[in-house]
matplotlib code that plots the C-alpha trace (Angstrom):
import matplotlib.pyplot as plt

x = [13.2, 10.8, 9.3, 12.6, 13.4, 10.0, 10.3, 14.0, 13.0, 9.6, 11.9, 14.3, 11.2, 10.1, 13.6, 13.9, 10.3, 11.4, 14.4, 12.4, 10.1, 12.8, 14.4, 11.3, 10.7, 14.0, 13.4, 10.1, 11.3, 14.0, 11.6, 9.6, 12.8, 12.5, 15.6, 17.9, 17.3, 17.6, 19.6, 19.5, 15.7, 16.1, 18.4, 16.1, 13.5, 15.7, 17.4, 14.5, 16.7, 16.5, 20.1, 19.7, 22.5, 22.1, 23.9, 22.5, 23.5, 21.0, 18.1, 14.9, 15.3, 17.8, 19.8, 20.6, 18.4, 19.9, 19.2, 20.9, 18.0, 17.7, 15.2, 13.7, 11.7, 14.0, 14.1, 10.4, 10.3, 12.8, 10.8, 7.9, 9.7, 10.5, 7.3, 5.8, 8.0, 7.7, 11.4, 13.7, 15.2, 19.1, 20.7, 24.1, 25.3, 27.8, 29.0, 27.6, 30.4, 30.7, 27.3, 27.7, 30.9, 29.5, 26.5, 28.6, 30.4, 27.1, 27.6, 23.7, 20.8, 19.3, 20.6, 17.7, 19.3, 17.7, 19.3, 19.2, 18.9, 22.1, 21.3, 25.3, 25.0, 22.5, 24.9, 26.4, 22.9, 19.4, 17.0, 13.7, 10.7, 11.1, 9.3, 10.4, 11.5, 13.8, 13.9, 13.6, 10.1, 8.7, 7.7, 5.7, 2.2, -0.6, -1.7, 2.0, 2.5, -0.6, 1.4, 5.0, 4.8, 5.9, 8.1, 8.7, 8.9, 8.9, 12.0, 13.1, 15.4, 18.0, 21.1, 24.4, 26.3, 23.2, 21.4, 18.6, 20.9, 21.5, 18.1, 17.1, 20.1, 18.6, 14.9, 16.1, 17.6, 14.0, 12.4, 14.9, 12.5, 12.9, 15.2, 17.4, 17.8, 20.8, 21.6, 24.5, 22.7, 19.8, 17.5, 18.3, 16.3, 13.2, 13.7, 14.0, 10.6, 9.1, 10.3, 9.0, 12.3, 11.3, 8.2, 9.1, 11.9, 13.5, 14.0, 15.0, 11.8, 12.9, 13.9, 10.8, 8.2, 10.0, 9.5, 5.9, 5.2, 6.5, 5.0, 1.8, 1.0, 2.9, 2.7, 5.0, 4.4, 3.3, 5.3, 9.0, 11.8, 14.3, 14.1, 16.0, 13.9, 15.1, 15.1, 16.4, 19.2, 19.7, 22.2, 21.4, 21.1, 18.3, 15.0, 12.5, 13.6, 13.5, 9.9, 8.7, 10.3, 8.5, 5.1, 5.4, 6.1, 3.0, 1.4, 2.8, 2.0, -1.8, -2.5, -1.4, 1.3, 4.2, 2.4, 2.0, 5.8, 6.6, 4.2, 5.7, 9.2, 9.5, 6.0, 3.6, 3.3, 5.8, 4.8]
y = [-40.8, -41.1, -38.1, -36.3, -37.1, -36.2, -32.8, -32.4, -33.4, -30.8, -28.0, -28.7, -28.6, -25.3, -23.8, -25.1, -23.6, -20.2, -20.2, -21.1, -17.9, -15.7, -16.5, -16.5, -13.3, -11.2, -13.0, -11.1, -7.8, -8.2, -8.6, -5.8, -3.4, -3.2, -5.6, -2.5, 1.1, 3.6, 6.2, 8.2, 8.7, 9.5, 12.2, 13.7, 14.0, 15.3, 17.8, 18.7, 18.6, 15.9, 16.2, 15.0, 14.7, 15.6, 16.4, 19.6, 19.5, 17.2, 19.3, 19.0, 16.7, 18.9, 22.3, 25.8, 28.5, 32.3, 32.9, 30.3, 28.2, 24.4, 23.4, 20.4, 17.4, 15.9, 19.1, 19.0, 15.3, 16.1, 19.3, 16.9, 14.4, 17.2, 18.9, 15.3, 14.5, 18.4, 19.0, 21.3, 20.3, 20.7, 19.9, 19.2, 19.5, 16.7, 15.7, 12.3, 10.0, 11.2, 10.6, 7.1, 8.0, 10.8, 8.8, 6.0, 8.8, 10.2, 13.3, 13.3, 10.8, 10.4, 10.4, 12.0, 12.8, 10.8, 8.0, 4.4, 1.4, -0.6, -4.1, -4.5, -2.1, -3.7, -5.2, -1.6, 0.5, 0.5, 1.7, 2.9, 2.2, 3.7, 7.1, 7.3, 5.1, 6.3, 3.0, 3.5, 4.1, 4.3, 7.7, 8.2, 9.5, 7.5, 5.7, 4.4, 3.9, 1.2, -0.8, -1.2, -4.5, -5.4, -2.5, -3.9, -1.3, 1.6, 4.3, 4.5, 7.3, 6.6, 8.4, 6.7, 5.0, 5.3, 2.6, 3.5, 2.3, -0.8, -1.7, -0.7, -2.9, -5.9, -5.4, -4.9, -8.5, -9.6, -7.5, -7.3, -5.0, -2.2, 0.7, 2.4, 6.3, 7.1, 10.8, 12.2, 14.4, 13.1, 16.8, 15.4, 12.1, 14.3, 16.3, 13.4, 12.5, 15.7, 16.7, 13.4, 11.7, 8.7, 7.2, 6.6, 6.8, 5.2, 7.7, 7.6, 8.2, 11.7, 12.9, 10.8, 13.1, 16.2, 15.6, 14.8, 17.8, 20.1, 18.2, 16.9, 15.3, 12.4, 9.9, 8.0, 4.1, 2.4, -0.4, 0.2, -1.3, -1.0, -0.9, 2.1, 3.0, 6.1, 5.6, 7.2, 5.6, 5.2, 3.6, 0.2, 0.9, 3.1, 0.7, 2.9, 5.8, 3.6, 2.7, 6.4, 6.8, 4.5, 5.3, 8.8, 7.6, 5.1, 8.3, 10.8, 8.2, 7.5, 11.3, 12.4, 14.8, 12.5, 12.8, 16.3, 17.0, 15.1, 16.9, 20.2, 19.3, 16.8, 16.2, 13.3, 10.7, 8.6, 5.0]
z = [56.1, 53.3, 54.2, 54.9, 50.9, 49.9, 51.4, 49.5, 46.2, 46.8, 47.8, 44.6, 42.3, 43.8, 43.4, 39.8, 38.7, 40.6, 38.6, 35.3, 36.2, 36.5, 33.6, 31.3, 32.8, 32.1, 28.7, 28.4, 29.7, 27.0, 24.2, 25.7, 25.7, 29.3, 30.0, 29.9, 30.7, 27.9, 29.3, 25.9, 26.3, 29.7, 29.3, 26.1, 29.1, 31.7, 29.5, 27.5, 24.2, 21.3, 19.4, 15.8, 13.4, 9.5, 6.7, 5.9, 2.1, 0.4, -0.7, -0.5, 2.6, 4.6, 3.6, 5.1, 3.5, 2.9, 6.3, 7.8, 8.8, 8.7, 6.1, 4.5, 4.7, 7.6, 9.2, 9.6, 10.9, 13.3, 14.7, 14.9, 16.6, 19.2, 19.5, 20.3, 23.3, 24.3, 24.1, 22.1, 18.6, 18.4, 15.1, 14.2, 10.7, 10.0, 6.9, 5.6, 6.1, 9.5, 10.5, 12.0, 13.8, 15.5, 16.4, 18.0, 20.0, 21.3, 19.7, 18.9, 19.6, 16.1, 12.4, 10.3, 6.8, 4.1, 5.1, 3.1, 5.3, 5.7, 6.6, 7.3, 10.1, 12.1, 14.7, 15.5, 15.2, 15.3, 12.5, 12.5, 10.0, 6.9, 6.2, 2.5, -0.2, -2.9, -4.9, -8.8, -10.4, -13.8, -15.1, -18.0, -19.4, -17.6, -20.6, -21.2, -17.5, -17.4, -20.5, -18.8, -17.7, -20.8, -21.9, -25.5, -28.2, -25.7, -25.4, -22.0, -20.8, -18.3, -17.1, -18.4, -15.6, -13.0, -11.1, -13.5, -16.6, -14.7, -14.0, -17.6, -19.0, -16.9, -18.2, -21.7, -21.1, -20.8, -23.0, -26.0, -28.2, -25.4, -26.6, -24.3, -24.6, -22.4, -21.4, -19.3, -16.9, -14.7, -15.8, -19.4, -18.6, -17.9, -20.6, -23.0, -21.9, -21.7, -25.4, -26.7, -27.3, -25.1, -23.9, -20.4, -17.7, -15.2, -12.0, -8.4, -6.3, -5.4, -8.8, -10.0, -7.8, -8.3, -12.3, -12.1, -9.6, -12.5, -15.4, -14.1, -17.5, -16.5, -13.6, -11.2, -11.2, -8.1, -8.2, -7.2, -9.4, -6.4, -2.9, -1.2, 2.3, 4.3, 7.9, 11.2, 12.8, 16.5, 19.1, 19.8, 23.5, 23.0, 23.0, 24.4, 21.8, 19.0, 19.8, 20.5, 17.0, 15.6, 17.2, 15.8, 12.3, 12.2, 13.5, 11.3, 8.1, 9.3, 10.0, 6.9, 7.8, 6.4, 3.1, 3.5, 4.0, 1.3, -1.2, 0.0, -0.2, -3.0, -4.8, -4.6, -1.8, -0.2, -1.5]

ax = plt.figure().add_subplot(projection="3d")
ax.plot(x, y, z, "-o")
ax.set_aspect("equal")
plt.show()
């Protein structure tokens, strides 16, 4: 009877070990992205088409030129993804407010549209690594730029009511001797700087790089005052597609292709 009892205990122990191993394997597969089939990636490969949604009304990232062609940094990025995977690019031009709903309804596979990362949407969508940061930055002559850790005594140009205005007023509470030069339009911020009415300016990443490209005597600060990363949005049920997108973004950055697109379309470099 004792032998029979021992055998039963060993059998139960082996069953328990087997179940534990199976559960651990499932967990590992899910962590590696293999716990669910990526039907979207499979369709892209099967049909040979990558469908990308964008709002082509935001140059220099995406716009339609006079000949009806999609142009811009995001268009080059989407085309490079399609070429990397050996498929054809198909662009859907959708208003910005409708992009997420269209992605949810499987009208396309990715959103590539100067899309700021939104952490509140992580339950509904997946997001890639950042490929551009449009956060606020200092712009000034290089000698002035080097002193802006303490902007006391500096005249700082900002657009009234903008996020730069809010950031500047926050800085002014820390540095009361910093003077604000407020203007109505973002173009007037650069004008105030170029004409000597301001010592420095606070601009979003896109405007800052565009201004410096046109006025090379000025420079953009390395440090971000605020963080606004642009990302690619994907469906949650596309883990393979997400891995492939992120691998491509890493390669594009390391190879210099990403910075080349940014210099071509925006001016300067990504970060």
